C-alpha positions, -999 to +999 in steps of 0.1 A: +031-164-614+041-200-606+018-228-608+017-234-569+010-198-563-023-200-588-033-232-569-030-213-535-049-183-548-077-206-563-081-222-529-087-188-509-112-176-537-131-208-535-130-203-496-144-169-504-116-150-481-096-132-508-106-100-523-086-093-553-070-060-542-062-071-506-026-084-501-026-125-497-005-147-480+009-157-515+026-122-516+060-117-510+069-093-482+076-069-506+045-074-526+027-069-496+041-040-483+034-024-518+002-030-517-006-016-483+019+012-481-002+038-498-028+035-471-001+042-445+000+080-436+006+103-405-015+126-390-001+161-376-014+192-358-007+222-336-016+219-301-019+258-293-024+259-255-019+286-232+017+276-224+029+276-260+024+255-295+034+218-297+030+197-328+015+166-322+020+135-348+008+102-350+002+072-373-030+071-396-047+049-419-066+057-450-101+037-446-120+056-475-113+066-512-124+102-504-094+108-480-110+096-449-082+088-420-082+068-388-062+073-360-061+065-324-080+090-300-049+094-278-036+120-302-064+139-302-072+132-266-102+147-249-081+164-224-071+188-252-095+215-255-113+214-290-106+248-298-065+244-293-065+217-319-054+239-352-038+229-386-046+194-392-023+177-420-022+143-434+012+135-443+018+113-471+052+094-474+069+087-507+098+063-516+108+085-545+101+120-532+099+141-505+070+135-481+040+162-487+015+175-463-023+177-473-046+199-455-071+182-436-103+189-417-106+172-379-141+154-380-143+144-345-134+117-318-154+087-315-155+078-278-173+043-282-141+030-297-112+054-288-111+067-324-105+102-341-111+109-378-097+138-401-108+143-439-085+155-464-096+190-480-083+184-515-095+159-538-069+131-545-061+092-552-067+078-522-058+039-515-080+027-486-074-003-461-108-023-458-110-038-423-130-073-420-144-092-390-123-123-395-119-149-373-083-154-354-068-185-341-039-191-318-006-196-337-018-179-366+007-156-382+000-118-384+015-090-406+013-055-404+031-021-414+040+008-390+053+043-397+085+058-391+088+094-378+100+124-397+136+115-396+127+082-414+106+101-437+076+090-423+079+056-446+063+023-439+081-003-421+072-042-427+063-063-391+055-099-385+035-116-352+020-144-341-012-147-325-010-157-288-042-153-271-075-131-268-083-111-240-116-100-229-123-065-214-137-030-218-118-031-250-111-066-264-075-072-271-054-097-291-021-106-274+009-115-299+043-125-298+067-108-324+064-073-334+036-049-343+037-019-360+031+013-341+003+025-321-027+029-347-013+010-373-032-019-390-027-056-384-033-083-410-041-121-410-024-147-434-049-144-458-043-106-463-072-095-445-071-061-420-084-077-390-075-050-364-053-020-352-025-016-326-036-003-291-019+023-270+001+002-246+028+006-217+062+009-234+052+021-270+053+055-276+020+065-293+036+097-311+059+100-340+086+116-317+117+122-333+131+121-298+120+085-297+122+077-331+130+037-331+107+030-299+080+014-320+109-007-336+130-016-306+103-021-281+073-030-303+037-031-289+023-065-286-015-059-286-041-048-309-078-045-312-099-066-337-121-051-362-152-059-347-149-034-319-145-005-341-158-013-377-191+008-370-167+039-364-155+036-399-189+027-415-206+058-395-180+085-383-184+117-369-187+147-389-181+184-385-221+189-392-230+161-372-205+154-344-211+122-322-235+127-294-228+103-264-260+090-243-258+092-206-276+072-178-263+092-149-252+058-131-221+065-112-192+046-095-204+012-109-183-017-095-184-051-107-195-078-083-167-100-071-168-138-066-175-137-029-204-113-030-218-130-062-219-163-042-235-146-012-263-133-036-266-164-052-252-149-085-222-176-091-211-172-126-235-142-134-216-110-143-231-084-125-224-044-114-233-024-083-247+012-086-221+034-061-243+064-069-268+082-091-265+116-105-290+139-094-312+148-120-303+123-146-321+097-164-313+069-140-325+094-109-357+101-131-364+062-133-358+058-095-326+039-096-308+038-063-274+033-053-266-002-040-287-016-066-271-046-087-275-046-123-279-080-138-291-075-174-296-047-199-327-052-225-330-085-215-294-096-222-272-108-194-239-084-188-209-092-207-183-108-187-147-095-185-116-114-177-120-096-143-151-085-124-137-046-125-141-050-165-178-054-163-188-017-156-163-006-181-179-029-206-215-020-197-203+019-203-191+007-237-225-008-242-245+023-233-223+044-254-231+028-285-268+035-282-285+066-292-299+094-273-337+089-267-335+053-266-352+035-239-332+010-220-345-016-194-321-025-166-329-060-148-318-050-112-320-067-076-322-044-045-317-073-019-309-110-014-333-134-024-359-108-032-371-110-070-356-089-096-371-057-110-369-043-145-366-004-145-367+015-181-351+047-182-346+071-214-311+079-225-302+115-226-271+136-239-240+134-218-235+167-203-209+192-217-173+181-212-144+198-198-127+200-234-158+216-246-158+243-219-150+282-225-118+291-209-097+323-200-060+326-194-047+351-167-015+352-183+004+376-159-009+354-130-003+321-146-037+302-144-065+291-166-099+289-158-128+275-174-167+273-169-179+247-148-194+216-163-213+184-148-181+164-136-171+195-115-201+201-097-204+161-090-169+160-077-170+191-055-207+182-044-222+213-055-257+218-073-254+220-114-257+257-123-237+268-094-216+300-096-181+301-102-152+290-123-129+261-123-092+259-121-081+240-155-042+247-155-017+265-135+016+274-150+045+261-127+068+295-125+037+315-123+024+335-094-004+316-090+016+281-085+036+299-058+001+310-040-007+272-040-038+273-064-044+238-077-059+225-110-097+217-103-099+244-077-135+259-078-133+295-073-161+307-053-151+344-046-126+367-060-115+398-037-145+395-015-173+393-041-193+362-054-180+346-087-210+342-110-197+329-142-167+329-164-174+362-183-177+382-152-145+369-135-125+377-166-140+412-165-135+417-128-100+403-127-090+424-156-107+457-143-088+450-109-054+443-126-055+473-148-067+497-120-044+482-091-018+460-106+002+457-076-027+447-054-028+414-040-054+390-059-075+371-031-096+340-043-118+317-021-116+284-034-132+249-028-107+221-035-114+184-047-118+174-010-146+199-002-123+219+019-125+259+015-093+279+013-082+314+005-056+320-020-034+351-019-020+359-053+009+383-053+010+396-090+042+403-106+056+438-099+056+454-131+035+473-152+033+456-184+002+441-199-024+422-178-050+395-185-052+378-222-023+366-240 
């Protein structure tokens, strides 16, 4: 090593900013690449939907020596039913051999930070990246590695960028000029600390799709999320035995108080959010919170400001998500102008069941999927929780149901004149009808998202082939 490099290293060590195992600004790009590359992998799984199988592949980062891999939650989107995600693999590239696929277990999503995690099933020598919360300054050089798709052997590639600005919002972002790696890849500061991960953004393909194999290189992302936003997820990720439980208040349709309303209410330069609705039976309803009320603070702390007023409710939502079920939360609110504020305490409960967790049934020959209703369905359709029926989750474009104008999110109330009580009975009744009278029209009474009730007449395929489940 040249004397000048020894001096540079000594200064960094004295400043307490360098871990020997990390890449350093004194490294050449090749040395940096060689140090970081072992942590760069891809995550692959099969999405087995009712319409067929599809491989989903995206960038992953090894964050623990036991093979814990972090990825952007977009790869395991909550719109994909949990039961349809199969055969997870960690793809490990090599500069000297073919890449290999290591069996992995999906641990879950962390919706607090928009991350997903998988764990290698077999032991191995994993080289993790250790993310750190380091201050960043405008003009600072940033480095990273991205991952190429299969036609590039999933190899890592080197990137350089310069910090341009920090943005506030639901998810804090750092804007850069120059190139970052693909979505989900790490970003490093000039001292070699991993300081963030690349966010999904318009124009940047989040998947390692061979059909768009160079998009992340030709049109690279320019935003990343700093470590402070997601470090807690790495320290305490969800597990199979202990999935993440998201807390819930039942405060609905929150809006940020804009400048004009804030000035009228005497809240100039004070971030605030107005309640649009309160879900019946929710923690907020039990505590007596009312629509129209304006939230000023949580647990004695003012709401966090975004760059735009509409970001305030989103930031508050993330704040609540990071709390624990059973935790008591105090909201400081005002109900009218010039009236004293009031503190209202509520106890957080577990978020209701989500659509991706609900049981499903595929009426294959008719071309539609229904599932059990969940909270959000009843709320949107303005029905009581626990109301009977099933909700349409998918309509195949070329199917009989599509021709009959059945739509996703329609709430099925009746099947051939009989009330629909639940998913199991709907399945039994429909299959019985299709087997006994395969050519008879299927008549369903549905409630659409606007609250309008319609009758859907589905003309089944005129064939005596199998019916019901795929």
